C-alpha positions as CSV (number, residue, x, y, z in Angstrom):
1,M,0.6,10.2,-8.9
2,V,-1.9,8.8,-11.5
3,H,-3.0,5.1,-11.2
4,D,-4.0,2.9,-14.1
5,T,-7.4,1.9,-12.5
6,A,-8.8,2.7,-16.0
7,G,-6.7,0.1,-17.8
8,A,-4.8,2.8,-19.9
9,V,-1.6,4.4,-20.2
10,F,-1.2,5.5,-16.5
11,D,2.3,4.6,-15.1
12,G,3.4,4.6,-11.5
13,F,3.2,2.4,-8.4
14,H,0.5,0.3,-7.4
15,E,-1.4,0.1,-4.2
16,E,-0.3,-2.5,-1.8
17,C,-2.9,-4.2,0.2
18,G,-4.8,-3.7,3.4
19,V,-5.4,-5.9,6.2
20,V,-7.9,-5.7,9.2
21,G,-8.4,-8.1,12.2
22,V,-11.5,-7.6,14.7
23,Y,-11.8,-9.8,17.8
24,G,-14.3,-9.6,20.6
25,H,-17.3,-7.7,19.0
26,P,-20.7,-9.1,17.9
27,E,-20.5,-7.2,14.7
28,A,-16.9,-8.2,13.8
29,A,-17.6,-8.7,10.2
30,N,-19.5,-5.5,9.6
31,L,-16.6,-3.6,11.2
32,A,-14.0,-5.4,9.0
33,Y,-16.1,-4.5,6.0
34,L,-16.1,-0.8,7.0
35,A,-12.4,-1.0,7.6
36,L,-11.8,-2.4,4.1
37,Y,-13.7,0.6,3.0
38,S,-11.2,2.9,4.6
39,L,-8.4,0.9,3.1
40,Q,-9.6,0.7,-0.4
41,H,-7.0,2.9,-1.4
42,R,-4.6,0.1,-0.7
43,G,-5.9,-2.4,-3.0
44,Q,-8.8,-2.5,-5.6
45,E,-8.4,-5.8,-7.4
46,S,-10.2,-7.9,-4.9
47,A,-11.4,-8.2,-1.4
48,G,-12.5,-10.8,1.3
49,I,-13.7,-11.4,4.9
50,T,-13.5,-14.5,7.1
51,S,-15.4,-14.5,10.4
52,S,-15.5,-17.1,13.1
53,N,-18.8,-18.1,15.0
54,G,-16.9,-20.0,17.6
55,Q,-17.3,-23.2,15.7
56,T,-16.4,-22.7,12.1
57,L,-15.0,-20.2,9.8
58,L,-17.2,-18.4,7.3
59,T,-15.8,-16.7,4.2
60,H,-16.7,-14.4,1.4
61,K,-14.6,-12.8,-1.1
62,G,-14.5,-11.7,-4.7
63,M,-13.1,-9.6,-7.6
64,G,-13.4,-5.9,-7.4
65,L,-14.2,-3.1,-4.8
66,V,-15.5,-3.8,-1.4
67,A,-18.8,-2.1,-2.2
68,D,-19.4,-4.5,-5.2
69,I,-18.4,-7.6,-3.3
70,F,-20.4,-7.3,0.0
71,D,-24.0,-6.3,0.8
72,E,-26.0,-6.3,4.1
73,K,-27.2,-10.0,3.4
74,L,-23.8,-11.1,3.0
75,I,-22.5,-9.3,5.9
76,R,-25.3,-11.0,8.1
77,R,-24.2,-14.5,7.0
78,L,-20.6,-13.9,8.3
79,K,-21.7,-14.4,12.0
80,G,-19.4,-14.3,15.0
81,P,-17.6,-12.0,17.4
82,S,-14.2,-12.2,15.2
83,A,-13.3,-11.5,11.5
84,I,-10.4,-10.7,9.5
85,G,-10.4,-8.9,6.1
86,H,-8.1,-8.1,3.2
87,N,-8.0,-5.7,0.2
88,R,-5.6,-6.9,-2.5
89,Y,-3.6,-5.6,-5.3
90,S,-1.2,-8.1,-6.5
91,T,2.5,-7.4,-6.8
92,A,3.2,-10.6,-9.0
93,G,0.5,-13.2,-8.5
94,S,-2.1,-13.6,-11.2
95,T,-5.5,-11.7,-11.0
96,M,-7.8,-14.4,-10.1
97,L,-10.3,-15.6,-7.4
98,K,-8.2,-18.1,-6.1
99,N,-5.4,-15.8,-5.2
100,T,-8.0,-13.6,-3.3
101,Q,-7.5,-13.3,0.6
102,P,-8.0,-14.4,3.3
103,L,-6.8,-17.6,2.4
104,L,-8.0,-20.9,4.3
105,A,-6.6,-24.1,5.5
106,K,-8.1,-27.0,7.4
107,Y,-5.6,-28.8,9.8
108,T,-6.2,-31.7,12.1
109,L,-6.3,-29.3,15.0
110,G,-8.7,-26.9,13.3
111,S,-8.9,-24.2,10.6
112,V,-6.8,-20.9,10.1
113,A,-7.4,-18.0,7.7
114,I,-4.7,-15.5,6.9
115,A,-4.5,-12.1,5.4
116,H,-1.0,-10.7,4.4
117,N,0.4,-7.4,3.3
118,G,4.1,-7.7,2.3
119,N,6.3,-9.9,0.3
120,L,8.4,-12.9,1.2
121,V,11.7,-12.7,-0.4
122,N,12.5,-16.5,0.1
123,A,9.2,-17.8,-0.9
124,E,10.4,-19.5,-4.0
125,E,12.9,-21.6,-2.3
126,L,10.5,-22.4,0.5
127,R,7.7,-23.5,-1.9
128,V,10.2,-25.8,-3.8
129,R,11.3,-27.3,-0.4
130,L,7.5,-27.7,0.6
131,E,6.5,-29.2,-2.8
132,A,9.4,-31.7,-2.4
133,G,8.0,-32.8,0.8
134,G,4.4,-33.3,-0.7
135,S,2.7,-30.0,-0.2
136,I,0.3,-29.1,-2.9
137,F,-0.3,-25.4,-3.6
138,Q,-3.7,-24.1,-4.6
139,S,-2.7,-20.4,-5.5
140,T,0.2,-18.5,-6.6
141,V,0.5,-16.2,-3.6
142,D,3.4,-16.3,-1.5
143,T,1.0,-16.2,1.6
144,E,0.1,-19.7,1.0
145,V,3.9,-20.6,1.9
146,I,3.1,-19.7,5.4
147,L,-0.1,-21.9,5.7
148,H,2.1,-25.0,4.6
149,L,4.8,-24.1,7.0
150,I,2.2,-24.0,9.8
151,A,0.9,-27.4,8.7
152,A,4.5,-28.9,8.8
153,S,5.3,-27.5,12.0
154,Q,5.8,-29.8,14.9
155,A,5.3,-27.1,17.6
156,G,2.3,-27.7,20.2
157,Q,-0.2,-24.6,20.5
158,P,-1.4,-22.8,17.3
159,V,0.8,-19.5,18.4
160,D,3.9,-21.8,18.4
161,R,3.3,-23.3,15.0
162,I,2.8,-19.6,13.6
163,I,6.1,-18.6,15.3
164,D,7.9,-21.7,14.0
165,A,6.5,-20.8,10.5
166,L,7.4,-17.3,10.5
167,S,10.8,-18.1,11.8
168,Q,11.6,-19.6,8.6
169,V,10.4,-16.7,6.1
170,R,12.3,-13.7,5.1
171,G,10.8,-10.4,4.0
172,A,7.9,-8.1,4.6
173,Y,4.7,-9.1,6.3
174,S,1.8,-7.9,8.4
175,L,-0.4,-10.7,9.0
176,V,-3.7,-11.5,10.7
177,F,-4.7,-15.1,11.4
178,L,-8.2,-16.4,12.6
179,S,-9.2,-19.5,13.9
180,E,-12.4,-20.7,15.5
181,D,-11.5,-19.3,19.0
182,H,-8.7,-16.9,18.6
183,M,-7.0,-14.2,16.3
184,I,-3.4,-13.5,16.0
185,A,-1.5,-10.5,14.5
186,A,2.2,-10.5,13.4
187,R,4.6,-7.9,12.0
188,D,8.0,-8.9,10.5
189,P,11.0,-8.0,12.5
190,Y,12.0,-5.1,10.2
191,G,8.7,-3.5,10.3
192,F,8.5,-2.8,6.6
193,R,4.8,-2.7,6.4
194,P,2.4,-0.9,8.9
195,L,0.0,-2.5,11.3
196,V,-1.6,-0.7,14.2
197,L,-3.4,-1.9,17.2
198,G,-6.8,-0.4,18.5
199,R,-9.5,-1.2,21.0
200,I,-13.2,-0.9,20.6
201,K,-16.1,-0.8,23.4
202,H,-19.3,-2.7,23.2
203,A,-21.7,-3.2,26.1
204,G,-19.1,-2.5,28.6
205,K,-16.7,-5.1,27.0
206,T,-13.5,-4.4,25.1
207,G,-12.6,-5.8,21.8
208,Y,-9.5,-5.4,19.6
209,V,-8.9,-4.3,16.1
210,V,-5.7,-4.6,14.2
211,T,-5.3,-2.8,10.8
212,S,-2.9,-1.3,8.4
213,E,-3.8,2.3,8.9
214,T,-5.4,4.5,11.8
215,C,-8.0,5.8,9.4
216,A,-9.7,2.4,9.6
217,L,-9.8,2.8,13.3
218,D,-11.4,6.3,13.1
219,L,-14.2,5.2,10.9
220,I,-15.3,2.2,13.1
221,G,-14.8,4.1,16.4
222,A,-12.0,2.1,17.7
223,Q,-9.5,3.9,19.9
224,Y,-5.9,3.8,18.6
225,E,-3.6,2.1,20.9
226,R,-0.1,1.8,19.5
227,E,1.7,0.3,16.7
228,V,2.1,-3.5,16.4
229,Q,6.0,-3.6,17.1
230,A,8.3,-5.0,14.6
231,G,8.8,-8.6,15.4
232,E,5.7,-8.7,17.6
233,I,3.2,-11.5,17.5
234,I,-0.1,-10.8,19.6
235,L,-2.5,-13.5,20.5
236,F,-6.2,-12.5,21.0
237,D,-8.3,-15.0,23.0
238,A,-10.7,-15.6,25.6
239,H,-8.1,-14.5,28.1
240,G,-7.5,-11.2,26.6
241,M,-4.4,-9.9,24.6
242,T,-1.1,-11.7,25.0
243,C,2.1,-10.4,23.3
244,Y,5.2,-12.4,22.0
245,N,8.6,-11.2,20.9
246,P,10.1,-14.4,19.7
247,F,12.5,-13.1,16.9
248,P,16.0,-11.6,17.4
249,R,15.9,-7.8,16.9
250,A,16.5,-6.6,13.1
251,P,17.4,-3.2,11.9
252,S,14.0,-1.1,11.6
253,A,13.1,-0.6,7.9
254,R,9.7,1.1,7.7
255,C,8.6,2.0,4.3
256,I,9.2,5.6,3.5
257,F,6.9,5.5,0.6
258,E,4.1,5.1,3.0
259,H,4.5,8.8,3.8
260,V,5.2,9.7,0.2
261,Y,2.2,8.1,-1.4
262,F,0.6,4.9,0.1
263,A,-1.1,5.9,3.2
264,R,-4.2,7.9,3.4
265,P,-3.4,11.7,4.4
266,D,-5.7,11.2,7.5
267,S,-3.7,8.3,8.9
268,T,-1.0,8.3,11.4
269,M,1.9,6.5,10.1
270,F,4.9,5.4,12.0
271,G,4.0,8.1,14.7
272,Q,3.6,11.0,12.3
273,N,0.4,12.3,10.5
274,V,0.7,11.7,7.0
275,Y,-0.9,14.8,5.7
276,H,1.5,17.0,7.7
277,A,4.6,15.1,6.5
278,R,3.4,15.5,2.7
279,K,3.0,19.3,3.5
280,S,6.5,19.4,5.0
281,F,7.7,17.7,1.9
282,G,6.3,20.4,-0.3
283,R,7.7,23.2,1.8
284,Q,11.1,21.6,1.9
285,L,11.0,21.3,-2.1
286,A,10.1,24.8,-2.3
287,R,13.3,25.8,-0.3
288,E,15.2,23.5,-2.5
289,A,13.9,24.1,-5.8
290,P,12.3,27.6,-6.2
291,V,11.2,29.0,-9.4
292,E,9.5,32.2,-10.6
293,A,5.9,31.3,-11.3
294,D,2.3,32.5,-11.1
295,V,0.3,29.3,-9.6
296,V,0.9,26.0,-8.0
297,I,-1.2,23.1,-8.8
298,P,-1.0,19.6,-7.7
299,V,-1.7,16.2,-9.7
300,P,-4.6,14.9,-7.8
301,D,-5.1,13.3,-5.4
302,S,-1.8,12.4,-4.2
303,G,0.0,15.5,-4.9
304,V,-2.3,17.9,-3.2
305,P,-0.8,18.3,0.5
306,A,2.8,18.6,-1.0
307,A,1.4,21.3,-3.4
308,L,-0.1,23.0,-0.6
309,G,3.1,23.1,1.3
310,Y,5.1,24.3,-1.8
311,A,2.6,27.1,-2.2
312,E,2.6,28.3,1.4
313,E,6.4,28.3,1.5
314,A,6.8,30.0,-1.9
315,R,3.9,32.5,-1.1
316,L,2.1,31.6,-4.5
317,P,-1.5,31.0,-5.1
318,F,-2.7,27.3,-4.8
319,E,-5.3,26.3,-7.5
320,M,-6.6,22.9,-8.8
321,G,-5.7,23.4,-12.1
322,L,-6.3,19.6,-12.8
323,I,-9.6,18.2,-12.0
324,R,-9.9,14.5,-11.4
325,N,-12.7,12.4,-12.3
326,H,-13.3,9.9,-9.5
327,Y,-15.7,7.8,-11.1
328,V,-13.6,6.0,-13.7
329,G,-14.1,2.4,-14.1
330,R,-11.5,-0.3,-14.5
331,T,-11.8,-0.4,-18.1
332,F,-13.2,1.9,-20.9
333,I,-13.7,2.0,-24.7
334,E,-11.5,4.6,-26.6
335,P,-13.1,6.1,-29.5
336,Q,-11.8,5.0,-32.9
337,S,-11.5,8.9,-33.7
338,S,-8.4,10.3,-32.2
339,I,-8.6,12.2,-28.9
340,R,-5.1,13.6,-27.9
341,H,-3.9,12.3,-24.5
342,F,-7.2,10.3,-24.2
343,G,-5.8,7.9,-21.3
344,V,-4.8,10.9,-19.2
345,K,-7.9,12.9,-20.0
346,V,-10.2,10.1,-18.9
347,K,-8.7,10.6,-15.4
348,L,-7.7,14.3,-15.5
349,N,-8.7,17.5,-17.2
350,A,-6.9,20.7,-17.3
351,Q,-8.8,23.9,-16.6
352,A,-7.8,26.5,-19.2
353,D,-9.5,29.4,-17.3
354,I,-6.9,28.8,-14.5
355,L,-3.8,27.8,-16.3
356,C,-4.0,30.0,-19.7
357,G,-1.2,32.4,-19.9
358,K,0.5,31.3,-16.5
359,R,3.9,30.2,-15.4
360,V,2.6,27.0,-13.7
361,I,4.4,24.8,-11.0
362,V,3.1,21.1,-11.0
363,V,3.5,19.2,-8.0
364,D,3.5,15.3,-7.8
365,D,4.9,12.7,-5.6
366,S,7.0,10.7,-8.2
367,I,7.8,9.9,-11.9
368,V,8.1,6.4,-12.8
369,R,8.3,5.6,-16.4
370,G,7.5,9.3,-17.3
371,T,4.8,8.6,-20.0
372,T,1.8,9.8,-17.8
373,C,3.8,12.9,-16.8
374,R,4.7,13.7,-20.1
375,K,1.2,13.7,-21.3
376,I,0.1,15.8,-18.1
377,V,2.6,18.4,-19.1
378,K,1.6,18.5,-22.6
379,M,-2.1,18.7,-21.7
380,I,-1.4,21.7,-19.6
381,R,0.6,23.4,-22.3
382,A,-2.4,22.8,-24.5
383,T,-4.4,25.3,-22.1
384,G,-2.1,27.9,-23.1
385,A,0.3,27.8,-20.1
386,R,3.2,29.9,-20.7
387,E,5.6,27.8,-18.7
388,V,5.3,24.3,-16.9
389,H,7.8,23.7,-14.2
390,L,7.5,20.0,-12.6
391,R,8.4,19.5,-8.9
392,I,8.6,16.1,-7.4
393,S,8.1,15.7,-3.6
394,A,10.4,12.7,-3.2
395,P,13.8,11.7,-4.6
396,P,14.0,10.0,-8.0
397,T,12.8,6.5,-8.1
398,I,15.9,4.3,-9.2
399,A,15.1,0.9,-7.9
400,P,12.3,-1.7,-7.8
401,C,10.8,-2.7,-4.6
402,F,10.9,-6.4,-3.2
403,Y,9.1,-6.0,0.0
404,G,5.4,-5.7,-1.2
405,V,5.3,-2.8,-3.7
406,D,4.3,-3.3,-7.3
407,T,7.1,-1.4,-9.1
408,P,8.3,-1.8,-12.6
409,T,11.8,-3.2,-13.4
410,R,14.9,-1.2,-12.9
411,R,15.2,-0.6,-16.6
412,E,11.5,0.7,-16.8
413,L,12.4,3.3,-14.1
414,I,13.2,6.4,-16.1
415,A,15.4,7.8,-13.2
416,S,17.5,4.8,-13.0
417,S,19.1,5.5,-16.4
418,H,18.6,9.1,-17.1
419,S,19.6,12.4,-15.7
420,V,17.1,15.0,-14.2
421,E,17.8,17.2,-17.4
422,E,17.3,14.2,-19.7
423,I,13.9,13.5,-17.8
424,S,12.8,17.1,-18.1
425,R,13.2,17.1,-21.8
426,Y,11.5,13.9,-21.9
427,V,8.5,15.0,-20.3
428,T,8.6,18.6,-22.1
429,A,8.8,20.6,-18.8
430,D,10.6,24.0,-18.7
431,S,12.2,22.7,-15.6
432,L,12.2,19.6,-13.3
433,A,13.5,19.3,-9.7
434,Y,13.1,16.4,-7.1
435,L,13.2,16.7,-3.3
436,S,16.5,15.5,-2.1
437,E,16.9,12.4,0.1
438,E,18.1,14.9,2.9
439,G,15.3,17.1,2.3
440,M,12.8,14.2,2.7
441,Y,13.9,13.2,6.0
442,A,14.2,16.9,7.0
443,G,10.4,17.1,6.0
444,L,9.9,14.1,8.5
445,Q,12.2,15.6,11.1
446,V,14.1,12.6,11.2
447,N,17.7,11.5,10.4
448,G,16.7,8.6,8.2
449,N,17.7,5.8,10.4
450,G,14.9,3.2,10.6
451,F,13.3,3.6,7.2
452,C,13.6,1.5,4.1
453,D,14.3,3.9,1.0
454,A,15.4,1.4,-1.4
455,C,13.3,2.6,-4.2
456,F,15.2,6.0,-4.0
457,T,18.6,4.7,-3.0
458,G,19.2,1.1,-4.1
459,R,20.1,0.3,-0.6
460,Y,18.2,-2.8,0.3
461,P,17.9,-3.6,4.0
462,L,17.2,-7.2,3.5
463,A,19.2,-9.7,1.4
464,L,17.1,-10.8,-1.5
465,G,16.7,-14.5,-2.6
466,S,17.2,-15.4,-6.3
467,R,14.7,-14.0,-8.7
468,P,12.7,-16.5,-10.8
469,K,13.4,-16.8,-14.4
470,G,11.3,-14.5,-16.6
471,S,10.3,-12.3,-13.5
472,Q,10.0,-8.7,-14.4
473,L,9.2,-7.5,-11.0
474,S,9.9,-9.3,-7.6
475,L,10.6,-12.5,-6.2
476,F,8.4,-15.6,-6.6
477,G,4.7,-15.1,-5.8
478,E,3.1,-11.9,-4.6
479,Q,1.6,-9.9,-2.0
480,G,-0.3,-6.9,-1.8
């Protein structure tokens, strides 16, 4: 799927956020910084790191990419053996520095910083209640609700206050908290968003890392231990690691779109390698929707593994018929003279030498509004391709997400109101086929139990709160 990092016409889902926490390592902030590099695909809007030197919390954050925000001098200033970090892509909150995480609060018992991946479906009602009680909010992100709930808690120990706060929220959250002398990780009882635990050695001692994906553990040399379990809260302090399971068990609702698109292909997500899962989707798609063709090409980068799987199963050549420009900035100036399909061509270019005269199968992970897909198909035709057959390695996206994914409204999702044949005509493809829901789970070799697939089915595993007036997307606030 092509993303609108260039500020142009690209339609589609937007990356969710990435979180990391490091405890018990003298270079904690540097490791957090490197982990955020690995998680850059989960959010490019802003990033931040908070460290603890045992006496105070030190924070630096900014707008843009990790490499643009931090340098060696800044990292050296973030001293201490523990740190948390966050990459942000907002799902409703405004793009501004005050919404950048980690968020920091100072209480009478000390300070706490928080980084959050997910979305709270009852954040609006909680905020109204808290403001009525005198709370003053500094941002528009739903994460701040948790900080105010902690402040209002009458529980004793910090971990008990966090448990008290989280018992009042509903929705998706993978969280890391940092205080002067401890770190806490938490995952919601449904397990919507991913969070993994690793260990890292230094000078014979063991430190701990929690992060959104295993690829971050790989980069910093941490050993993967396990997933943070749904509903689990883990305290890291001078005594080591203490695990709590304070909440009633809920039905598992892991986000299936992590396997379809979000996660990096080299990560292990919910116990399965993402690259192999996407190749399996492609193989299953070739079984379900074969077509006579000469070549299979992906829409890079996310369509590559599925296209490889499709080509292998169909015994057709695989080619990179579309070349992606990886160095497009967030904005660009379009020339006054007309350049056809300019917005797409900034990001992708079709290779006529590969496609001219060919019957082409194009594999992508989704169609959202359909506008970008239409431009890509027309661009391929302009190279002289004889036929263009579009294959999507997931079911049709018919419903918005309320658990931390930035999706358009239902009326903007083309598959919510149009048949496959109508979408095929709109994008000007010779044929169009989606992977079936059954085929998606067959590719994962699971029966579908334990996953949230609401974007494909409209079946929401967690009841939603009321949507604010004028909202085009999700419930109050945001979270990446």
